[in-house]
VOGU-3710 file (C-alpha; in Angstrom, 3 decimals, decimal comma):
1> xxxxxxxxxx> 0,031/-0,005/-0,006  1,208/3,544/-0,795  0,517/5,924/2,074  0,753/8,768/-0,083  -1,460/7,473/-3,042  -4,733/6,135/-1,879  -6,104/5,440/-5,452  -5,934/1,769/-5,035  -7,876/2,019/-2,042  -10,399/4,179/-3,278
11> xxxxxxxxxx> -10,883/1,465/-6,325  -12,000/-0,971/-3,523  -14,588/1,317/-1,523  -15,874/3,683/-4,695  -18,432/2,431/-7,087  -18,324/3,378/-10,421  -21,397/5,606/-11,813  -20,800/4,294/-15,323  -22,361/0,955/-16,317  -19,725/-0,787/-18,075
21> xxxxxxxxxx> -17,299/0,666/-15,188  -19,779/-0,876/-12,680  -20,043/-4,069/-14,374  -16,455/-4,525/-14,208  -16,082/-3,515/-10,592  -19,033/-6,037/-9,692  -17,215/-8,812/-11,351  -14,167/-8,417/-9,043  -11,954/-9,431/-11,949  -8,952/-7,279/-10,584
31> xxxxxxxxxx> -9,168/-8,313/-7,013  -6,766/-11,133/-6,964  -4,286/-9,109/-8,759  -4,876/-6,022/-6,397  -4,145/-8,190/-3,128  -1,316/-9,844/-4,574  0,605/-6,409/-5,672  -0,339/-4,461/-2,410  1,109/-7,793/-0,427  4,216/-6,516/-2,504
41> xxxxxxxxxx> 4,354/-2,734/-1,333  6,590/-1,262/1,701  3,096/-1,211/3,739  0,699/-3,682/3,942  -3,243/-3,602/4,820  -3,659/-5,387/7,772  -7,090/-4,192/8,794  -9,770/-2,112/6,426  -13,419/-1,345/7,051  -14,667/0,737/3,997
51> xxxxxxxxxx> -17,998/0,536/2,172  -17,915/-2,766/0,170  -15,000/-3,866/1,999  -13,532/-5,638/4,862  -9,884/-6,827/5,639  -9,092/-8,164/8,762  -5,385/-10,102/9,315  -4,334/-12,125/12,323  -1,148/-14,297/12,597  -0,940/-17,996/12,564
61> xxxxxxxxxx> 1,639/-21,020/12,688  3,396/-21,698/9,995  1,252/-24,567/8,306  1,516/-26,485/5,240  -1,810/-25,404/3,394  -3,140/-28,719/2,327  -6,865/-29,111/1,516  -7,630/-29,776/5,395  -6,149/-26,584/6,316  -7,616/-24,578/3,727
71> xxxxxxxxxx> -11,376/-25,812/4,246  -10,878/-25,246/7,743  -9,644/-21,488/7,341  -12,545/-20,882/4,954  -14,607/-21,423/8,161  -13,389/-17,928/9,669  -16,008/-15,855/11,105  -14,254/-13,158/13,009  -13,572/-9,199/13,165  -11,004/-7,214/15,716
81> xxxxxxxxxx> -13,588/-6,412/17,739  -13,989/-9,823/19,274  -11,129/-10,185/22,078  -10,391/-11,577/25,471  -13,732/-12,101/27,478  -15,027/-13,558/30,645  -17,032/-16,612/29,802  -19,413/-18,285/32,636  -21,666/-21,762/32,823  -23,936/-22,649/35,537
91> xxxxxxxxxx> -21,067/-23,385/37,917  -17,662/-22,122/36,558  -15,878/-18,927/34,927  -13,006/-18,871/32,561  -11,100/-16,511/30,053  -11,526/-17,095/26,649  -8,859/-15,911/24,320  -9,379/-13,778/21,417  -9,369/-16,146/18,369  -11,453/-18,813/20,506
101> xxxxxxxxxx> -14,514/-18,055/18,547  -13,061/-17,688/15,154  -14,947/-20,269/13,670  -11,687/-22,010/12,427  -9,396/-24,409/14,640  -6,424/-23,050/12,728  -6,919/-19,570/13,406  -7,716/-20,532/17,393  -3,828/-21,245/17,468  -3,010/-17,721/16,414
111> xxxxxxxxxx> -2,581/-14,035/17,562  -4,751/-11,365/16,788  -2,900/-8,038/15,582  -5,169/-5,292/16,144  -7,857/-5,117/18,810  -11,088/-2,678/18,016  -12,683/-1,042/21,066  -15,347/1,088/22,138  -16,402/2,643/25,409  -19,734/4,391/25,810
121> xxxxxxxxxx> -18,201/6,624/28,796  -16,103/8,591/26,453  -16,128/10,207/22,532  -19,572/9,123/22,065  -19,047/5,621/21,809  -16,550/5,981/19,033  -14,397/3,063/18,065  -10,824/3,287/18,522  -7,871/0,494/18,134  -5,346/-0,991/20,421
131> xxxxxxxxxx> -2,174/-3,350/19,038  -0,893/-6,653/20,489  1,051/-5,966/23,458  3,229/-8,775/22,783  3,945/-7,471/19,592  4,186/-3,820/20,537  6,902/-4,754/23,196  9,025/-6,789/21,179  9,299/-4,619/18,181  9,464/-1,614/20,785
141> xxxxxxxxxx> 6,891/0,545/19,332  4,891/3,286/20,507  1,561/5,057/20,047  2,305/8,695/19,036  -1,112/10,436/18,690  -0,038/13,560/16,425  1,066/10,607/13,814  -1,987/8,441/14,411  0,651/5,469/14,461  2,877/2,999/16,309
151> xxxxxxxxxx> 6,154/4,307/15,960  9,907/3,682/16,414  12,862/5,136/15,606  14,857/3,909/12,183  18,612/3,560/12,073  19,081/7,259/11,440  17,080/8,650/14,617  13,945/9,232/12,222  10,143/8,801/13,270  9,393/5,656/11,190
161> xxxxxxxxxx> 5,629/4,900/11,348  5,393/0,898/11,762  1,421/0,522/11,934  -0,329/3,283/10,673  -3,955/4,101/11,309  -5,762/6,075/8,205  -9,178/7,635/8,760  -10,869/7,975/5,326  -13,414/10,444/5,858  -14,163/11,878/2,039
171> xxxxxxxxxx> -16,270/9,187/0,788  -19,435/9,744/-1,043  -22,948/9,905/1,167  -20,763/11,015/4,063  -19,488/7,468/4,683  -16,121/6,749/6,454  -13,687/4,402/6,947  -10,655/3,036/8,453  -7,395/1,147/7,332  -4,669/-0,034/9,389
181> xxxxxxxxxx> -1,502/-0,931/7,506  1,857/-2,277/8,832  5,325/-1,653/7,582  6,484/-5,107/6,544  10,128/-5,112/6,941  9,629/-4,347/10,848  6,551/-6,962/10,951  8,654/-9,449/9,272  11,010/-9,838/12,104  8,414/-10,626/14,533
191> xxxxxxxxxx> 6,764/-13,335/12,164  10,664/-14,539/11,679  11,233/-15,108/15,301  7,793/-16,748/16,357  7,710/-18,723/12,982  4,190/-17,226/12,068  2,315/-16,922/8,756  0,140/-13,447/7,958  -3,653/-14,669/7,048  -5,733/-11,834/5,624
201> xxxxxxxxxx> -9,462/-12,420/5,869  -11,470/-10,541/3,382  -15,174/-9,858/2,405  -16,032/-7,770/-0,679  -19,502/-7,175/-1,461  -20,116/-4,685/-4,358  -23,664/-3,446/-5,376  -25,131/-0,369/-6,247  -25,918/1,768/-3,114  -29,696/3,064/-2,802
211> xxxxxxxxxx> -30,408/0,459/-5,422  -30,125/-3,007/-3,838  -33,047/-5,072/-2,797  -30,860/-8,327/-1,941  -29,630/-11,336/-3,720  -31,716/-13,418/-5,912  -31,390/-17,100/-7,300  -29,409/-16,174/-10,603  -26,127/-15,620/-8,776  -23,061/-17,380/-10,310
221> xxxxxxxxxx> -20,106/-18,961/-8,426  -16,728/-18,708/-9,857  -13,559/-19,300/-8,753  -10,299/-16,988/-8,228  -8,257/-18,322/-10,560  -4,788/-20,071/-9,865  -3,561/-17,934/-7,308  -1,334/-20,014/-4,794  -1,969/-17,698/-1,846  -5,958/-16,446/-2,174
231> xxxxxxxxxx> -8,365/-18,752/-1,569  -12,194/-18,561/-1,222  -15,266/-17,816/-3,132  -16,918/-15,520/-5,478  -20,486/-15,186/-6,301  -21,732/-12,667/-9,110  -25,503/-11,606/-9,630  -25,342/-10,219/-13,303  -26,561/-6,666/-13,133  -26,711/-6,596/-9,234
241> xxxxxxxxxx> -23,441/-6,951/-8,112  -21,238/-9,707/-6,587  -19,700/-10,872/-3,202  -16,346/-12,623/-2,346  -15,455/-14,204/0,872  -12,011/-15,624/1,487  -8,352/-15,490/2,764  -4,856/-14,582/1,381  -1,961/-16,488/3,100  1,319/-13,959/3,293
251> xxxxxxxxxx> 4,695/-15,276/3,809  6,643/-12,417/5,299  8,891/-14,021/8,175  12,837/-12,719/8,150  15,213/-15,379/8,592  16,561/-15,628/12,096  20,237/-14,988/10,961  18,907/-11,638/9,692  17,594/-10,831/12,737  20,575/-12,122/14,925
261> xxxxxxxxxx> 23,056/-9,899/12,692  20,747/-6,731/12,839  20,595/-6,662/16,579  24,256/-7,633/16,909  25,132/-4,812/14,381  26,466/-7,142/11,939  25,842/-6,979/7,879  24,767/-10,187/6,960  27,230/-9,627/4,146  29,972/-8,000/5,078
271> xxxxxxxxxx> 31,321/-6,809/1,820  27,992/-4,849/1,411  29,222/-2,282/4,034  30,459/0,955/2,793  32,978/3,217/3,786  34,107/6,864/2,838  37,616/8,367/2,257  39,027/11,238/3,715  41,699/13,378/3,553  43,420/13,031/6,887
281> xxxxxxxxxx> 47,030/13,489/8,749  48,693/10,194/8,719  51,137/10,858/11,422  52,369/7,613/11,306  53,975/7,585/7,748  54,289/11,172/8,009  51,667/12,392/4,933  48,756/14,280/4,375  46,506/11,968/1,932  43,290/10,579/1,394
291> xxxxxxxxxx> 42,397/7,384/3,525  39,700/5,462/4,070  37,986/4,911/7,222  37,376/1,085/6,578  38,833/-0,716/9,665  40,479/-3,230/7,455  42,470/-0,322/5,950  43,678/1,099/9,232  45,959/-0,684/12,212  46,597/-0,078/15,972
301> xxxxxxxxxx> 49,491/0,490/18,147  49,923/-3,551/18,477  49,701/-4,574/14,794  52,960/-4,346/12,728  51,785/-2,936/9,665  52,359/0,243/7,229  48,544/1,046/7,236  47,691/4,313/8,773  46,884/4,249/12,651  43,168/3,961/13,867
311> xxxxxxxxxx> 43,126/7,044/15,262  44,401/9,104/12,112  42,788/12,427/12,732  40,650/14,270/9,734  39,892/17,747/9,671  36,741/19,509/8,776  35,328/23,009/7,996  33,086/23,553/11,311  29,690/23,857/9,556  29,698/20,273/9,692
321> xxxxxxxxxx> 28,197/20,657/13,039  25,692/22,909/12,077  23,382/20,255/11,108  23,262/18,980/14,746  22,138/22,144/16,121  19,261/22,375/13,645  17,226/19,240/14,990  18,006/19,023/18,969  15,250/16,615/19,302  16,952/14,057/17,181
331> xxxxxxxxxx> 20,815/14,837/17,949  22,600/15,310/21,224  25,439/17,769/20,788  28,028/17,830/23,550  31,181/19,766/23,904  33,151/16,767/22,361  30,711/14,479/21,095  27,555/13,981/18,994  24,811/11,614/18,909  21,900/10,589/17,017
341> xxxxxxxxxx> 18,782/9,216/18,837  18,554/5,217/18,834  21,154/5,172/16,302  24,551/6,320/16,224  27,120/8,034/18,140  30,758/9,718/17,237  32,845/9,406/20,484  34,923/12,412/20,292  35,864/15,618/18,336  37,483/18,844/19,012
351> xxxxxxxxxx> 38,114/22,135/17,557  41,651/23,256/16,761  43,175/27,009/17,035  42,116/27,335/13,075  38,321/26,498/14,123  38,423/23,380/12,095  36,664/20,311/13,894  38,485/17,181/13,906  38,256/13,513/15,089  39,650/10,258/13,970
361> xxxxxxxxxx> 39,008/7,594/11,097  38,197/4,650/13,529  35,373/6,697/14,853  34,129/7,897/11,505  33,836/4,244/10,353  31,348/3,370/12,986  28,755/5,775/11,308  26,055/5,100/9,056  27,302/5,717/5,353  24,852/8,431/4,762
371> xxxxxxxxxx> 26,250/10,269/7,877  29,855/9,481/6,530  28,972/11,130/3,091  27,836/14,207/5,434  31,294/14,823/7,129  33,172/14,125/4,024  31,534/17,312/2,262  33,272/19,380/4,967  36,239/17,679/4,923  39,829/19,735/4,228
381> xxxxxxxxxx> 43,471/19,705/4,656  44,570/20,501/8,205  45,183/24,161/8,894  46,214/23,703/12,447  47,611/20,576/14,534  45,008/18,923/16,919  43,778/20,774/19,615  45,772/20,738/22,853  42,851/19,570/24,861  42,873/16,399/22,483
391> xxxxxxxxxx> 46,432/15,740/22,809  46,262/15,874/26,343  43,262/13,635/26,710  43,286/11,362/23,437  47,053/10,881/23,451  48,476/11,362/27,021  45,508/9,961/28,793  45,486/13,106/31,062  42,683/15,236/32,381  42,508/18,527/30,651
401> xxxxxxxxxx> 42,611/21,173/33,359  42,363/24,334/31,600  39,267/26,610/32,240  36,672/26,389/29,913  33,954/29,163/30,516  30,662/27,785/29,100  31,038/24,117/30,895  32,367/25,856/34,135  29,010/28,133/33,994  26,708/25,299/33,356
411> xxxxxxxxxx> 28,061/23,333/36,224  27,597/26,051/38,469  23,587/26,361/37,168  23,397/22,336/37,677  24,586/22,990/41,069  21,908/25,690/41,870  19,293/23,713/40,417  20,094/20,492/42,448  20,413/22,449/45,545  16,948/24,243/45,167
421> xxxxxxxxxx> 18,151/27,857/44,956  15,051/29,780/44,901  16,512/32,963/42,817  17,178/30,836/39,921  15,681/27,578/38,411  16,302/25,473/35,415  12,980/25,843/33,566  13,614/23,806/30,732  15,677/20,392/31,804  16,867/20,332/27,740
431> xxxxxxxxxx> 17,822/24,074/27,997  21,789/23,630/29,091  22,186/21,305/26,220  20,817/23,932/23,933  23,804/25,984/24,545  27,127/25,794/22,975  29,737/27,958/21,392  29,185/29,234/17,813  31,500/27,049/15,497  31,123/28,778/12,225
441> xxxxxxxxxx> 31,138/32,352/11,204  27,265/32,715/10,567  25,933/35,633/12,388  22,315/33,494/12,566  24,277/30,603/14,587  25,971/33,460/16,563  22,407/35,205/17,349  20,791/32,062/17,769  23,263/30,568/20,584  22,671/34,147/22,553
451> xxxxxxxxxx> 19,238/33,364/22,376  19,583/30,042/23,733  21,957/31,282/26,372  19,779/34,198/27,810  16,988/31,764/28,026  19,071/29,390/30,288  20,748/32,059/32,152  18,539/35,267/32,515  15,322/33,517/31,916  16,004/31,425/35,051
461> xxxxxxxxxx> 15,607/34,244/37,116  12,921/34,163/39,409  11,388/37,630/39,386  8,829/37,079/42,025  11,266/35,758/44,527  13,668/38,508/43,762  10,720/41,348/44,248  9,741/39,649/47,651  13,377/39,380/48,746  14,047/42,905/47,900
471> xxxxxxxxxx> 11,156/43,896/49,925  12,302/41,797/52,978  15,671/43,478/52,811  14,125/47,018/53,198  13,824/47,858/49,645  11,057/49,502/47,742  11,634/48,488/44,258  9,821/50,253/41,367  7,019/47,888/39,899  8,464/48,422/36,560
481> xxxxxxxxxx> 11,898/46,847/37,660  12,519/43,430/36,117  14,559/40,463/37,164  18,063/42,060/36,701  17,776/45,376/38,307  15,686/43,638/41,303  19,103/41,335/41,544  21,059/44,203/41,416  19,271/45,970/44,251  19,559/42,955/46,426
491> xxxxxxxxxx> 23,277/43,279/46,134  23,093/46,722/46,925  20,862/45,737/49,776  23,188/43,109/51,034  26,628/45,659/51,159  27,750/45,768/48,069  28,752/49,195/46,509  26,281/50,584/43,790  29,161/50,168/41,437  30,176/46,988/42,276
501> xxxxxxxxxx> 26,495/45,599/42,076  26,281/47,328/38,516  29,278/45,842/37,579  28,460/42,120/38,512  25,135/42,261/36,807  26,842/43,983/33,829  27,491/40,520/31,648  23,982/39,589/32,372  22,861/42,986/31,163  25,158/42,491/28,028
511> xxxxxxxxxx> 23,471/38,827/27,037  19,845/40,029/27,648  20,311/43,227/25,460  22,313/41,416/22,903  19,369/38,834/22,527  16,774/41,785/22,488  18,970/43,138/19,281  19,846/40,326/17,376  16,544/38,041/17,874  14,041/40,279/19,408
521> xxxxxxxxxx> 13,032/42,511/16,762  13,822/42,660/12,851  17,762/42,280/12,219  18,884/46,046/11,207  21,833/48,303/11,775  21,905/47,861/15,319  22,149/44,225/15,123  25,001/44,593/12,165  26,864/46,989/14,261  27,034/44,422/16,837
531> xxxxxxxxxx> 28,269/41,849/14,673  30,858/43,909/13,501  32,075/44,998/16,877  32,397/41,317/17,957  34,496/40,157/15,120  36,666/43,417/15,508  37,316/43,075/19,081  37,578/39,242/19,531  38,129/38,096/15,999  35,464/35,349/15,790
541> xxxxxxxxxx> 31,907/35,021/17,181  33,086/31,752/19,064  36,042/33,946/21,050  33,240/36,760/21,772  30,785/34,215/23,187  33,910/32,578/25,301  34,231/36,167/26,845  30,575/36,881/27,406  30,377/33,077/28,889  33,583/33,859/31,262
551> xxxxxxxxxx> 32,105/37,252/32,557  28,887/35,387/33,011  30,690/32,538/34,886  32,454/35,114/37,347  29,313/36,856/38,135  27,246/33,914/38,758  29,916/32,835/41,091  29,415/36,148/43,267  25,702/36,277/43,335  25,461/32,579/44,199
561> xxxxxx> 27,816/33,095/47,419  26,389/36,555/48,054  22,831/34,862/48,240  23,517/31,646/49,760  22,895/32,694/53,389  20,590/35,281/52,270
//
C-alpha cells in the first residue's frame, strides 16, 4: 500500500457510476491481482473497514496449506472487535482468548494483531484501536497520537510509522472508513522469530448503493483463478453485484540469521558495508593524503603494519556541526561528542586553533554511510595541529584542566538547580544542552546561541522571589523593575557598593540586550553594528561568546555566594 497515494484503496470502496465500469468493478476481476500486488508494497493492509470492503489479518503458526487446512480456514467468522472475554457456565467461569470463537481450528492457535474497542463513557462510544501488546513490546513501538501510528526510531534516528491508522472521511454519502497498515520490514522480524504466517481474511460486497434489494437465485459462483496464496469463493449476480469471501496467506517472516545480525550490528554480507575516504593526517607515515575509514585499511599500535593508525585524524570545516544544532530533538551535541537518538554516536571530536573540527578515522567508520557522506563534504586539509585538549586527553591519557567558561557556568547552574536555589530555576531541563559555542562565522548561528544562552541564564531568574526578597531587605523596588535590576537592588541591600553591584550584573545585561537586538526584533543596523564590533574586537563569534560566558560565570559565582545565606 502506498501511504501517499490511496487511489488503489478507493478503487475498492467507490462504486463507479458508469454502467460498463460498474459491471467490471462488480465482477471483482482485478481483486486477486490487487491483493497480490499490494502484499508486495512497503506497507501492507492488515485491517480495512470501508464501504464494500472488509479486511482483517491475524498471525497463525506456519502450516502446510493442504486441503484440510484450507477448508478449515474458509470457516473464519471473525473481526477485530472480538477479544479476550469472561465466559461463565452455570457453575464455572474462565477467560476465553481472542481467537477462540473465530470459527476455525487453525485460527484459534494464532495471534490477533489489532483490537477494536469502544467505550460509551467517552467520545460518544466512538471506536478506537489497540495493538497486540506482545508485538508492540517486542518491536519496541509506541503509539504517537499526532502521527496516529505506532512508531519507532529508524537507523537514522527518524520517526518511522510501523503500524499506521488512516481515517478516510471523504467518501460519498458522508461515509467514512478506517485502514490500518503495517510496515512489512519491521513486522517480518516478529513473524520470523515466532515462526508465523500472516493471514488476511477478506469480504468484498459490491452493489449499487440505494438500489439494492438483495441477492436472487440467479447468482453464479466462480473461482479465484490459479492464485497460490488466495482462496475463497466469489458469487456474482449479473447486473446487481457480487460478493466474495476468502483469505490470503502471506509469507513475510525474516530469516533468523538476518535478525541476529541486525541485533548485533553485523551485516549479513560484510562486503556490502560501505566506507568513505577522507583527507587525513597520517602521522604514522608522515603524510597528508586520502585514506579510507574502513577498519581493514587501518591498524592499531599493537599490529606491525604500514597501514595508518585507527586514530589518524581528519579535519573538517566547522559547518559540519551545524546540522546537529538544527534538530535538537534528534541529535545530542555535547562539547566533544555528538549522537543521534537510538542510532549512532561519534565518540569524540574537538576544535583546533584554526576553528577546524577534527576526529579520528576509526570513529568515522562507525557512523552510518549516509552520515559519513555528510562529514566528507566538509573534509579539508589541516590548517593547524590537533587541539591541546585532544592531545592531552586522547594521546597522553590525562585530564584537561584548562578553564573553559561555558562548561564551568553550566556546572554552577546545575549546582543551583540540584541545591534548590530559590532565586534561579532551570525552566527547561534540556536548556543546558541547547547552549553551545558558535562554531562557524554565521551571524545566524551566533544570534541563535545568544538566544539559547539568555533563555538558560537570564530567564531562569525568579522575578517574584527576587521582588519579595528585595522588600524583605527593606527596599522599595519600583514595580517596573525586572529580574536583572531587582537582583542588582538586592546586592546593594546586602552591602555591595552600587558600582560593584552594577559591574557584577553587567554581563547579564550584555547577554539580554544582545538577545533583544539580534533576535527580539527585525535585524537591522544595530544588529549589524554588534556583529562588526564582535568580530573586530574578538576576531570570531566563538571568542566573543567565550568572553561573555567567562564574564557571566564570574558574576554568577559572586551572586551565588552572596545569596547562599540570605
